[in-house]
A tleap script that builds the chain and sets N, CA, C and O, in Angstrom:
source leaprc.protein.ff14SB
mol = sequence {
  NMET ALA PRO THR LYS ILE LYS ARG LEU ARG
  ASN ASP LEU GLY GLU SER GLN GLU THR PHE
  GLY LYS ARG PHE GLY VAL ASP GLN SER THR
  ILE GLN ARG TRP GLU THR LYS GLY LEU PRO
  THR ARG GLY ALA THR ARG ILE ALA VAL SER
  ARG MET LEU LEU GLU LEU ARG GLU GLU VAL
  PRO ALA ARG ALA CALA
}
set mol.1.N position { 101.547 99.784 101.734 }
set mol.1.CA position { 102.596 98.893 101.284 }
set mol.1.C position { 103.001 98.004 102.461 }
set mol.1.O position { 103.216 98.484 103.573 }
set mol.2.N position { 103.101 96.719 102.198 }
set mol.2.CA position { 103.433 95.744 103.232 }
set mol.2.C position { 104.878 95.921 103.711 }
set mol.2.O position { 105.747 96.336 102.944 }
set mol.3.N position { 105.123 95.602 104.979 }
set mol.3.CA position { 106.488 95.727 105.525 }
set mol.3.C position { 107.541 95.005 104.693 }
set mol.3.O position { 108.638 95.527 104.495 }
set mol.4.N position { 107.220 93.820 104.210 }
set mol.4.CA position { 108.209 93.069 103.420 }
set mol.4.C position { 108.528 93.780 102.110 }
set mol.4.O position { 109.655 93.703 101.620 }
set mol.5.N position { 107.546 94.469 101.543 }
set mol.5.CA position { 107.783 95.195 100.300 }
set mol.5.C position { 108.639 96.432 100.542 }
set mol.5.O position { 109.446 96.808 99.692 }
set mol.6.N position { 108.465 97.058 101.688 }
set mol.6.CA position { 109.302 98.212 102.031 }
set mol.6.C position { 110.756 97.771 102.141 }
set mol.6.O position { 111.655 98.420 101.606 }
set mol.7.N position { 110.975 96.667 102.837 }
set mol.7.CA position { 112.345 96.161 103.002 }
set mol.7.C position { 112.939 95.749 101.659 }
set mol.7.O position { 114.105 96.030 101.383 }
set mol.8.N position { 112.151 95.091 100.833 }
set mol.8.CA position { 112.648 94.660 99.526 }
set mol.8.C position { 113.006 95.868 98.663 }
set mol.8.O position { 114.029 95.865 97.979 }
set mol.9.N position { 112.169 96.891 98.696 }
set mol.9.CA position { 112.450 98.106 97.940 }
set mol.9.C position { 113.757 98.733 98.401 }
set mol.9.O position { 114.592 99.119 97.582 }
set mol.10.N position { 113.931 98.832 99.707 }
set mol.10.CA position { 115.170 99.414 100.255 }
set mol.10.C position { 116.376 98.591 99.811 }
set mol.10.O position { 117.394 99.143 99.395 }
set mol.11.N position { 116.256 97.290 99.903 }
set mol.11.CA position { 117.363 96.424 99.488 }
set mol.11.C position { 117.636 96.540 97.989 }
set mol.11.O position { 118.791 96.562 97.565 }
set mol.12.N position { 116.576 96.614 97.193 }
set mol.12.CA position { 116.741 96.754 95.743 }
set mol.12.C position { 117.435 98.063 95.388 }
set mol.12.O position { 118.158 98.133 94.395 }
set mol.13.N position { 117.220 99.094 96.192 }
set mol.13.CA position { 117.897 100.368 95.993 }
set mol.13.C position { 119.330 100.329 96.509 }
set mol.13.O position { 120.117 101.238 96.242 }
set mol.14.N position { 119.669 99.267 97.253 }
set mol.14.CA position { 121.016 99.115 97.787 }
set mol.14.C position { 121.316 100.064 98.936 }
set mol.14.O position { 122.459 100.485 99.114 }
set mol.15.N position { 120.290 100.405 99.718 }
set mol.15.CA position { 120.462 101.372 100.794 }
set mol.15.C position { 120.336 100.731 102.164 }
set mol.15.O position { 119.589 99.773 102.362 }
set mol.16.N position { 121.084 101.283 103.096 }
set mol.16.CA position { 120.938 100.885 104.494 }
set mol.16.C position { 119.653 101.507 105.031 }
set mol.16.O position { 119.065 102.379 104.393 }
set mol.17.N position { 119.226 101.057 106.197 }
set mol.17.CA position { 118.056 101.667 106.822 }
set mol.17.C position { 118.314 103.145 107.101 }
set mol.17.O position { 117.418 103.975 106.950 }
set mol.18.N position { 119.511 103.462 107.498 }
set mol.18.CA position { 119.859 104.856 107.800 }
set mol.18.C position { 119.760 105.731 106.545 }
set mol.18.O position { 119.161 106.806 106.577 }
set mol.19.N position { 120.345 105.266 105.451 }
set mol.19.CA position { 120.312 106.026 104.204 }
set mol.19.C position { 118.888 106.150 103.681 }
set mol.19.O position { 118.479 107.222 103.236 }
set mol.20.N position { 118.146 105.076 103.732 }
set mol.20.CA position { 116.754 105.079 103.283 }
set mol.20.C position { 115.938 106.065 104.121 }
set mol.20.O position { 115.096 106.789 103.591 }
set mol.21.N position { 116.187 106.089 105.406 }
set mol.21.CA position { 115.485 107.005 106.302 }
set mol.21.C position { 115.731 108.460 105.964 }
set mol.21.O position { 114.842 109.296 106.125 }
set mol.22.N position { 116.932 108.770 105.495 }
set mol.22.CA position { 117.247 110.154 105.134 }
set mol.22.C position { 116.360 110.645 103.994 }
set mol.22.O position { 116.064 111.837 103.915 }
set mol.23.N position { 115.936 109.752 103.119 }
set mol.23.CA position { 115.031 110.127 102.034 }
set mol.23.C position { 113.710 110.682 102.578 }
set mol.23.O position { 113.076 111.538 101.961 }
set mol.24.N position { 113.317 110.177 103.741 }
set mol.24.CA position { 112.025 110.523 104.338 }
set mol.24.C position { 112.149 111.483 105.518 }
set mol.24.O position { 111.145 111.931 106.071 }
set mol.25.N position { 113.382 111.793 105.896 }
set mol.25.CA position { 113.580 112.670 107.038 }
set mol.25.C position { 113.295 111.989 108.363 }
set mol.25.O position { 112.869 112.632 109.322 }
set mol.26.N position { 113.535 110.667 108.414 }
set mol.26.CA position { 113.322 109.902 109.643 }
set mol.26.C position { 114.595 109.137 109.981 }
set mol.26.O position { 115.484 108.990 109.143 }
set mol.27.N position { 114.673 108.655 111.209 }
set mol.27.CA position { 115.881 107.929 111.596 }
set mol.27.C position { 115.752 106.430 111.307 }
set mol.27.O position { 114.696 105.943 110.905 }
set mol.28.N position { 116.842 105.730 111.521 }
set mol.28.CA position { 116.935 104.298 111.221 }
set mol.28.C position { 115.881 103.496 111.974 }
set mol.28.O position { 115.339 102.537 111.425 }
set mol.29.N position { 115.581 103.861 113.201 }
set mol.29.CA position { 114.608 103.097 113.990 }
set mol.29.C position { 113.204 103.173 113.384 }
set mol.29.O position { 112.420 102.232 113.510 }
set mol.30.N position { 112.893 104.279 112.736 }
set mol.30.CA position { 111.592 104.403 112.073 }
set mol.30.C position { 111.521 103.453 110.884 }
set mol.30.O position { 110.504 102.793 110.675 }
set mol.31.N position { 112.591 103.382 110.111 }
set mol.31.CA position { 112.625 102.452 108.975 }
set mol.31.C position { 112.507 101.020 109.472 }
set mol.31.O position { 111.790 100.211 108.884 }
set mol.32.N position { 113.203 100.712 110.542 }
set mol.32.CA position { 113.116 99.365 111.121 }
set mol.32.C position { 111.664 99.056 111.510 }
set mol.32.O position { 111.180 97.949 111.272 }
set mol.33.N position { 110.983 100.016 112.099 }
set mol.33.CA position { 109.584 99.834 112.498 }
set mol.33.C position { 108.700 99.633 111.262 }
set mol.33.O position { 107.828 98.764 111.261 }
set mol.34.N position { 108.920 100.435 110.206 }
set mol.34.CA position { 108.135 100.269 108.980 }
set mol.34.C position { 108.337 98.886 108.379 }
set mol.34.O position { 107.404 98.294 107.836 }
set mol.35.N position { 109.574 98.369 108.477 }
set mol.35.CA position { 109.883 97.063 107.886 }
set mol.35.C position { 109.372 95.900 108.726 }
set mol.35.O position { 109.311 94.773 108.235 }
set mol.36.N position { 109.009 96.142 109.958 }
set mol.36.CA position { 108.492 95.061 110.802 }
set mol.36.C position { 107.001 95.201 111.081 }
set mol.36.O position { 106.284 94.202 111.136 }
set mol.37.N position { 106.532 96.431 111.258 }
set mol.37.CA position { 105.124 96.646 111.621 }
set mol.37.C position { 104.320 97.360 110.550 }
set mol.37.O position { 103.093 97.408 110.629 }
set mol.38.N position { 104.989 97.913 109.555 }
set mol.38.CA position { 104.301 98.628 108.494 }
set mol.38.C position { 104.255 100.123 108.750 }
set mol.38.O position { 104.757 100.619 109.759 }
set mol.39.N position { 103.649 100.818 107.826 }
set mol.39.CA position { 103.523 102.270 107.908 }
set mol.39.C position { 102.478 102.646 108.955 }
set mol.39.O position { 101.696 101.804 109.396 }
set mol.40.N position { 102.475 103.924 109.348 }
set mol.40.CA position { 101.393 104.379 110.227 }
set mol.40.C position { 100.048 104.024 109.586 }
set mol.40.O position { 99.942 103.962 108.361 }
set mol.41.N position { 99.040 103.797 110.398 }
set mol.41.CA position { 97.758 103.328 109.870 }
set mol.41.C position { 96.862 104.430 109.328 }
set mol.41.O position { 95.874 104.144 108.651 }
set mol.42.N position { 97.193 105.693 109.616 }
set mol.42.CA position { 96.343 106.786 109.142 }
set mol.42.C position { 97.119 108.091 109.120 }
set mol.42.O position { 98.255 108.178 109.587 }
set mol.43.N position { 96.476 109.091 108.567 }
set mol.43.CA position { 97.051 110.425 108.607 }
set mol.43.C position { 97.863 110.807 107.391 }
set mol.43.O position { 98.099 110.015 106.478 }
set mol.44.N position { 98.278 112.063 107.424 }
set mol.44.CA position { 99.026 112.637 106.307 }
set mol.44.C position { 100.367 111.945 106.102 }
set mol.44.O position { 100.821 111.806 104.966 }
set mol.45.N position { 101.003 111.512 107.178 }
set mol.45.CA position { 102.293 110.833 107.062 }
set mol.45.C position { 102.158 109.575 106.223 }
set mol.45.O position { 102.968 109.331 105.328 }
set mol.46.N position { 101.152 108.786 106.504 }
set mol.46.CA position { 100.956 107.546 105.738 }
set mol.46.C position { 100.770 107.851 104.253 }
set mol.46.O position { 101.355 107.178 103.405 }
set mol.47.N position { 99.972 108.846 103.939 }
set mol.47.CA position { 99.716 109.192 102.543 }
set mol.47.C position { 101.002 109.647 101.856 }
set mol.47.O position { 101.315 109.198 100.754 }
set mol.48.N position { 101.736 110.533 102.505 }
set mol.48.CA position { 102.965 111.062 101.910 }
set mol.48.C position { 104.003 109.966 101.716 }
set mol.48.O position { 104.619 109.875 100.654 }
set mol.49.N position { 104.198 109.139 102.726 }
set mol.49.CA position { 105.196 108.072 102.635 }
set mol.49.C position { 104.782 107.045 101.592 }
set mol.49.O position { 105.617 106.571 100.821 }
set mol.50.N position { 103.513 106.700 101.560 }
set mol.50.CA position { 103.040 105.732 100.568 }
set mol.50.C position { 103.296 106.228 99.150 }
set mol.50.O position { 103.742 105.464 98.295 }
set mol.51.N position { 103.020 107.494 98.901 }
set mol.51.CA position { 103.262 108.063 97.570 }
set mol.51.C position { 104.743 108.032 97.217 }
set mol.51.O position { 105.117 107.680 96.098 }
set mol.52.N position { 105.572 108.397 98.171 }
set mol.52.CA position { 107.010 108.419 97.903 }
set mol.52.C position { 107.535 107.006 97.637 }
set mol.52.O position { 108.370 106.807 96.754 }
set mol.53.N position { 107.045 106.027 98.401 }
set mol.53.CA position { 107.476 104.647 98.180 }
set mol.53.C position { 107.077 104.174 96.783 }
set mol.53.O position { 107.851 103.491 96.112 }
set mol.54.N position { 105.888 104.531 96.354 }
set mol.54.CA position { 105.456 104.146 95.002 }
set mol.54.C position { 106.342 104.778 93.937 }
set mol.54.O position { 106.666 104.140 92.936 }
set mol.55.N position { 106.729 106.023 94.148 }
set mol.55.CA position { 107.627 106.690 93.205 }
set mol.55.C position { 109.002 106.021 93.193 }
set mol.55.O position { 109.617 105.873 92.136 }
set mol.56.N position { 109.477 105.620 94.362 }
set mol.56.CA position { 110.781 104.957 94.433 }
set mol.56.C position { 110.761 103.617 93.714 }
set mol.56.O position { 111.768 103.205 93.138 }
set mol.57.N position { 109.635 102.943 93.742 }
set mol.57.CA position { 109.530 101.651 93.052 }
set mol.57.C position { 109.831 101.807 91.571 }
set mol.57.O position { 110.336 100.881 90.937 }
set mol.58.N position { 109.523 102.971 91.019 }
set mol.58.CA position { 109.785 103.210 89.604 }
set mol.58.C position { 111.281 103.336 89.310 }
set mol.58.O position { 111.708 103.158 88.169 }
set mol.59.N position { 112.078 103.644 90.337 }
set mol.59.CA position { 113.528 103.763 90.162 }
set mol.59.C position { 114.209 102.409 90.111 }
set mol.59.O position { 115.325 102.291 89.605 }
set mol.60.N position { 113.544 101.387 90.632 }
set mol.60.CA position { 114.147 100.064 90.745 }
set mol.60.C position { 113.810 99.263 89.488 }
set mol.60.O position { 112.645 99.179 89.097 }
set mol.61.N position { 114.829 98.673 88.853 }
set mol.61.CA position { 114.550 97.830 87.682 }
set mol.61.C position { 113.611 96.690 88.062 }
set mol.61.O position { 113.641 96.201 89.192 }
set mol.62.N position { 112.787 96.274 87.122 }
set mol.62.CA position { 111.864 95.162 87.365 }
set mol.62.C position { 112.639 93.918 87.763 }
set mol.62.O position { 113.700 93.626 87.211 }
set mol.63.N position { 112.095 93.194 88.724 }
set mol.63.CA position { 112.733 91.943 89.154 }
set mol.63.C position { 112.480 90.853 88.117 }
set mol.63.O position { 111.398 90.768 87.537 }
set mol.64.N position { 113.480 90.034 87.899 }
set mol.64.CA position { 113.323 88.903 86.981 }
set mol.64.C position { 112.361 87.913 87.610 }
set mol.64.O position { 112.430 87.650 88.810 }
set mol.65.N position { 111.473 87.370 86.810 }
set mol.65.CA position { 110.474 86.425 87.327 }
set mol.65.C position { 111.066 85.063 87.539 }
set mol.65.O position { 110.366 84.146 87.970 }
savepdb mol mol.pdb
quit
């Protein structure tokens, strides 16, 4: 998931970086890094976070076109 999409998802959920980070068990600086540089490029963390982000997208109402 692209950094801009992570930030948009967080904003659509109405959460601060700190609150969003609590969902993943990470601190605010990690969320800031994901929103600027993207997710880790490999490993179990990337897979787990990517899956969770996709699930969270289902919680957000569709954006008006």
